C-alpha positions in Angstrom: 119.4 106.0 129.7 116.5 106.6 131.8 117.8 105.0 135.0 121.4 106.6 134.6 119.5 110.0 134.5 117.8 109.2 137.8 120.9 107.9 139.2 122.7 111.5 138.6 119.7 113.4 140.1 120.0 110.8 143.3 123.8 111.5 143.3 123.4 115.2 143.3 120.6 115.2 145.7 120.5 115.7 149.7 117.7 114.2 151.8 117.4 116.4 154.3 114.6 114.5 156.3 113.6 111.2 156.5 110.7 110.4 154.0 107.2 110.6 155.3 106.8 106.8 154.2 109.2 104.0 154.0 106.8 102.2 152.1 104.1 102.7 149.4 101.5 99.8 148.2 99.9 101.2 144.9 96.6 99.0 144.3 94.7 99.1 141.2 91.4 97.8 141.5 90.7 97.7 137.8 87.7 99.4 136.4 86.8 101.0 139.8 84.8 103.9 139.0 84.2 106.8 141.5 80.4 106.5 142.1 81.3 102.7 143.9 82.5 104.6 147.1 79.0 106.2 148.0 77.0 103.7 146.3 75.1 101.9 149.4 74.9 98.3 147.5 78.9 98.6 147.0 80.5 96.7 150.5 83.8 98.0 150.5 84.5 98.2 154.5 88.3 98.2 154.2 88.8 100.7 151.7 86.0 103.0 153.4 88.1 102.6 156.6 91.1 103.8 154.8 89.4 106.8 153.5 88.2 107.7 156.7 91.7 107.6 158.2 93.0 109.1 155.3 92.3 110.9 151.9 89.8 110.3 149.5 89.1 111.8 146.1 85.4 112.0 145.0 86.5 111.5 141.5 89.7 111.1 139.5 90.3 112.2 135.8 91.9 109.3 134.0 93.8 109.1 130.8 92.4 108.9 127.1 91.6 106.4 125.9 90.2 104.9 129.2 91.9 101.5 128.8 94.0 99.6 131.1 97.6 99.6 129.4 97.5 103.3 128.9 96.1 104.1 132.5 98.4 101.9 134.3 101.5 103.2 132.5 100.0 107.1 133.7 99.7 106.0 137.0 103.4 105.0 137.3 104.9 107.8 135.0 102.7 110.9 136.1 103.0 111.8 132.5 100.3 111.9 129.9 100.0 108.9 127.1 101.5 111.1 124.5 104.8 111.2 126.6 104.6 107.8 128.0 104.1 106.0 124.8 101.4 103.4 125.9 98.7 105.0 123.5 96.1 102.4 123.9 95.6 98.7 124.3 96.8 98.1 121.0 98.1 100.4 117.9 97.8 99.8 114.1 100.9 99.2 112.6 100.7 101.2 109.2 103.6 99.4 107.5 102.5 95.8 108.4 98.9 97.0 108.1 97.6 95.0 111.3 96.9 95.6 115.0 99.6 95.4 117.4 98.6 94.3 121.0 100.2 95.6 123.9 97.6 93.8 126.1 98.5 91.7 128.0 102.1 92.3 127.3 102.5 89.3 124.6 105.3 90.8 122.5 107.1 93.8 124.2 109.3 94.3 127.3 108.7 97.4 129.4 111.5 99.5 128.1 110.4 98.7 124.2 107.2 101.0 124.9 107.2 102.9 128.0 109.3 106.0 127.1 109.4 108.0 130.4 110.8 106.9 133.8 108.5 105.0 136.0 108.0 105.3 140.0 109.8 102.2 140.4 112.7 103.4 138.1 112.9 106.4 140.5 112.8 104.3 143.6 115.2 101.8 142.4 117.7 104.8 141.5 117.7 105.9 144.8 118.5 102.9 146.4 115.3 101.3 147.4 113.3 97.9 146.8 110.8 97.6 144.4 108.2 95.2 143.1 104.9 94.9 141.3 102.5 91.9 140.8 100.9 91.8 137.0 101.4 95.3 136.8 100.5 96.4 132.7 103.6 97.1 130.4 106.4 96.4 133.0 107.3 92.7 131.2 111.2 92.2 131.9 111.6 95.8 133.9 114.9 95.9 135.1 114.1 97.8 138.2 111.9 95.6 139.5 113.7 93.6 142.3 110.6 91.1 142.5 108.1 90.8 139.8 105.4 88.5 137.8 104.1 90.1 134.6 100.6 90.8 133.6 100.3 88.1 130.7 98.2 85.1 129.6 100.5 82.3 128.9 101.8 80.3 131.3 105.4 80.6 129.6 105.6 83.9 129.5 104.4 84.3 133.1 107.2 82.3 134.3 109.8 83.3 131.7 109.5 87.3 133.0 109.0 86.5 136.7 111.5 87.1 139.1 113.2 83.2 139.2 113.8 83.7 143.1 110.2 84.7 143.7 108.7 81.9 141.9 111.1 79.5 144.1 109.7 81.1 147.0 106.1 80.8 145.9 106.4 77.1 145.0 108.1 76.5 149.1 105.0 78.6 150.2 102.5 76.5 148.0 101.3 79.8 146.1 99.9 78.4 143.0 101.4 80.3 140.3 101.2 77.5 138.0 97.4 77.7 137.7 97.9 81.2 135.9 96.8 79.8 132.4 94.4 77.7 133.7 92.9 80.3 135.6 93.0 82.7 132.7 91.3 80.4 130.2 88.3 80.2 132.6 87.6 84.0 132.3 85.4 85.5 135.0 85.1 81.9 136.7 88.7 82.4 136.9 89.2 85.7 138.1 88.6 85.5 142.0 91.3 82.8 142.2 93.6 84.8 139.8 93.4 87.9 142.3 93.8 85.6 145.5 96.7 84.4 143.9 98.2 87.4 142.8 97.5 88.8 146.4 99.3 86.0 148.3 102.2 86.7 145.7 102.1 90.3 146.9 101.8 89.4 150.6 104.4 87.3 150.6 106.8 89.7 148.9 105.8 92.4 151.8 106.2 90.0 154.5 109.7 88.5 153.5 111.3 91.6 151.7 109.4 94.8 152.9 109.7 96.8 149.5 109.5 100.2 149.8 107.3 100.4 146.5 104.9 97.7 145.6 102.3 97.8 142.8 99.8 95.2 142.3 96.5 95.3 139.9 93.5 93.6 140.6 91.3 92.2 137.8 87.8 90.8 138.9 85.8 94.1 138.6 86.7 95.0 135.3 86.0 91.3 134.0 82.6 91.3 135.6 81.6 94.8 134.4 82.4 93.8 130.9 80.2 91.0 131.3 77.1 92.7 133.1 77.7 96.2 132.7 78.6 98.6 135.5 77.1 98.4 138.8 75.4 95.1 138.3 75.2 92.4 140.9 78.0 90.8 139.8 80.1 94.1 139.7 79.1 94.6 143.6 80.5 91.2 144.2 83.6 91.5 142.4 84.3 95.3 144.1 83.8 93.4 147.7 86.4 90.5 146.8 88.9 93.4 145.7 88.4 94.9 149.3 89.0 91.4 150.6 92.3 91.4 148.9 93.2 94.9 150.1 92.5 93.6 153.7 95.1 90.9 153.1 97.6 93.5 152.0 97.1 95.7 155.0 97.5 92.4 157.5 100.6 91.5 155.2 101.9 94.8 156.5 101.0 94.4 160.1 102.4 90.8 159.8 106.0 92.5 158.6 106.1 95.2 161.6 105.4 98.2 158.7 102.3 99.3 159.2 102.7 102.4 160.4 105.6 103.3 158.2 103.2 102.3 155.2 101.0 104.4 152.9 98.7 102.7 150.8 97.3 104.1 147.4 93.8 102.5 146.4 92.8 103.4 143.0 92.1 102.5 139.4 92.4 102.7 135.6 88.8 103.5 134.2 85.2 103.9 135.0 82.8 102.2 133.0 79.9 102.8 130.8 76.9 100.0 130.2 76.3 99.8 126.2 73.6 98.1 124.4 74.7 98.8 120.6 78.2 99.0 119.1 79.1 101.3 116.0 81.3 99.6 113.3 83.0 102.5 111.5 85.0 100.2 108.9 81.4 98.9 108.1 80.6 102.5 107.1 83.6 102.8 105.6 83.1 100.1 103.4 80.2 101.8 101.6 82.3 104.4 100.2 85.3 102.1 99.3 87.6 103.3 101.8 88.2 100.0 103.5 88.2 96.5 101.8 88.8 93.0 103.3 90.2 89.8 102.6 87.5 87.3 103.2 86.3 89.3 105.7 89.3 88.6 108.0 92.0 91.0 107.0 92.5 94.4 105.6 93.2 94.3 102.0 96.2 95.8 100.2 94.3 98.8 98.6 92.4 99.8 101.5 93.0 103.5 102.2 91.8 103.6 106.1 91.2 101.5 108.9 89.2 102.3 112.0 90.7 100.4 115.3 88.2 99.9 118.3 89.4 101.2 121.7 86.0 100.4 123.4 84.7 103.7 123.4 86.6 105.4 121.3 88.1 104.6 117.8 91.3 105.1 116.3 91.0 106.1 112.4 94.0 105.5 110.5 94.8 107.1 107.0 96.8 104.4 105.0 97.0 106.1 101.7 99.5 108.9 102.8 99.5 110.6 99.5 95.6 111.5 99.6 95.6 111.9 103.4 93.8 115.2 103.5 91.5 114.3 101.0 90.3 111.3 102.7 90.2 112.8 105.9 88.0 116.0 104.5 85.7 112.9 103.0 85.4 110.5 105.6 85.1 113.2 109.0 81.7 114.4 108.4 80.3 111.2 107.7 81.8 109.3 110.8 80.6 112.6 112.9 77.0 111.7 111.8 77.1 108.0 112.9 74.7 107.0 115.3 76.3 106.9 119.1 79.4 109.0 117.7 79.2 111.7 120.2 82.2 113.6 118.9 85.1 113.6 116.7 88.6 114.9 117.6 91.1 116.2 114.7 94.7 115.8 114.8 95.3 119.5 115.6 93.3 119.1 119.0 94.9 115.6 120.0 97.2 117.6 122.6 94.6 119.9 123.8 91.9 117.4 124.0 93.1 114.0 124.5 97.0 114.9 125.6 98.5 112.6 122.6 100.7 113.5 119.8 100.0 113.6 116.0 100.6 110.8 113.6 103.3 113.3 112.2 104.9 113.2 115.5 104.4 109.5 116.6 103.2 107.2 113.4 101.2 104.9 116.0 98.9 107.3 116.7 95.6 108.0 114.5 94.7 110.7 112.1 91.2 111.0 113.6 89.5 109.9 116.9 85.7 109.1 117.2 84.2 109.3 120.7 81.2 107.3 121.6 78.2 108.0 123.4 76.6 106.7 126.5 75.1 103.4 125.8 77.4 102.9 122.9 80.9 101.3 122.0 82.7 100.5 119.0 83.7 97.7 117.3 86.4 96.9 114.2 85.1 93.9 112.5 86.0 93.6 108.9 83.7 90.8 108.5 80.4 92.7 109.4 78.3 94.9 106.6 76.0 96.2 109.8 77.2 100.0 111.1 75.3 99.5 114.4 75.2 96.3 116.2 72.7 95.8 119.0 73.7 93.8 122.2 71.4 92.1 124.2 71.9 91.7 127.1 73.8 94.9 127.9 77.4 94.8 128.5 80.2 97.1 129.8 82.8 98.9 128.0 85.6 101.9 128.7 87.7 103.7 126.5 85.4 106.7 126.3 86.5 110.1 126.3 88.2 110.7 129.8 85.8 113.5 130.8 82.9 111.4 130.6 81.1 111.4 134.1 81.3 107.6 133.9 85.0 107.1 133.4 86.2 109.1 136.4 88.0 106.6 138.9 88.0 106.5 142.5 91.4 107.3 144.6 92.0 106.8 148.4 95.2 107.4 149.9 95.8 106.5 153.8 98.8 105.8 156.0 102.2 107.3 156.6 102.3 110.8 156.0 98.8 111.2 155.0 96.0 113.5 156.6 92.9 112.3 157.9 89.4 112.5 157.1 90.1 115.0 154.1 87.8 114.6 150.8 89.1 116.2 147.8 86.7 117.3 144.9 88.7 115.9 142.1 92.6 114.8 141.1 93.9 113.5 138.2 95.8 110.1 137.9 99.1 112.1 136.7 99.3 113.2 140.1 99.9 109.9 141.5 103.5 109.3 140.9 104.6 113.0 141.9 102.8 112.1 145.2 104.0 108.8 145.8 107.6 110.4 145.3 107.4 112.8 147.6 105.9 110.4 150.2 109.2 108.3 149.3 111.3 111.4 149.3 112.8 110.5 146.3 113.6 112.8 143.4 111.0 112.8 140.3 111.2 115.7 138.1 109.2 116.9 135.0 106.1 114.8 135.6 102.9 116.5 133.9 100.7 115.8 137.5 101.4 117.6 140.6 102.3 116.3 144.3 98.8 116.7 146.1 100.6 118.7 148.8 97.0 119.1 150.3 96.7 115.7 151.3 100.2 115.1 152.9 100.9 116.1 156.5 
């Protein structure tokens, strides 16, 4: 239905002039916070050179919660989470009474969870060639000509990859068969994974010259989780990501399309270093609202469940008949917990979080808790402690999108883009409409705007 609507728009549109760019390459450096760009310890010469010859935003507002699946979907839809439907990295199924993971696409195909058109849907409908390399929430996308999914299991990785691309990769010696092995290594396999994903992307660029390609780099996020933001390991990972961007640029040069290509280098969220975790379920257990079976699963008579999303917590009231009364009891207590910086009630979901209410989408919570700097949430049913110390410090995201640490970075450089311009602030919902303008394709009804001031 989405593709048909876009095709109709293309059919009735008249292209009055050539597109500013024939090719757009969207690179997400996961966890690339805005402060890394000017941090003297962070060496990213390739990205800084792109910025010098293009446009940089000092900071980019991300989507709530500031987690991977939600924000990558915003980057390619140009709309807020309440509209595109990828509400977090997981959601709580009220009927099944269990968490349903969206990360890393273990269950659903793109068309089952993304409710609005993507930029690659629009590009395909306009007759352009499209590609994505481990882009979240794109599994099984019918409008991607060449793709590998952002999944863990080798079987799923190969099942949802473009068969001809895997054949070409095998012939080229690209080790895609190492996917699961390197995933299991954790941080020790992250650089190898990014290298392999970039090999796939550069192969696609050189052989097929797609008009739109999106690639997701994972190393920086992982090392920040393990060590906190702006740690030595994070600086190393940022530099490694910069090297991968250099590989992509060289590929466009070898393909003979560099002067026709625009690079959009951006991210999904920033990071917070935390030393304590908040277990809202442990606090709710004290008053009998949460009950567990052997500390593993939620008991059938539990009235509430609090699902952690890093620096935010989605509170679901499961006793619908008594929902208002339960919320009246638990909201003041949860608001007073150590490390809780704010509570957002359903009436404010749209204005503050750009989310729907549970009445509009049952996957949405009834209450949202926000963690302060230095804190994150956990939703363990096995622990009784409400505050859990973390030593050594680690990194988290998922916090309120206006937290200064959670703003992302963004550089746009290449065909159709001005040079040497620095913008104070943009929003991640602006990326898709701006990309559509660069490719000169229709993309109506985005929540974001075209960054006209950045374009020639």
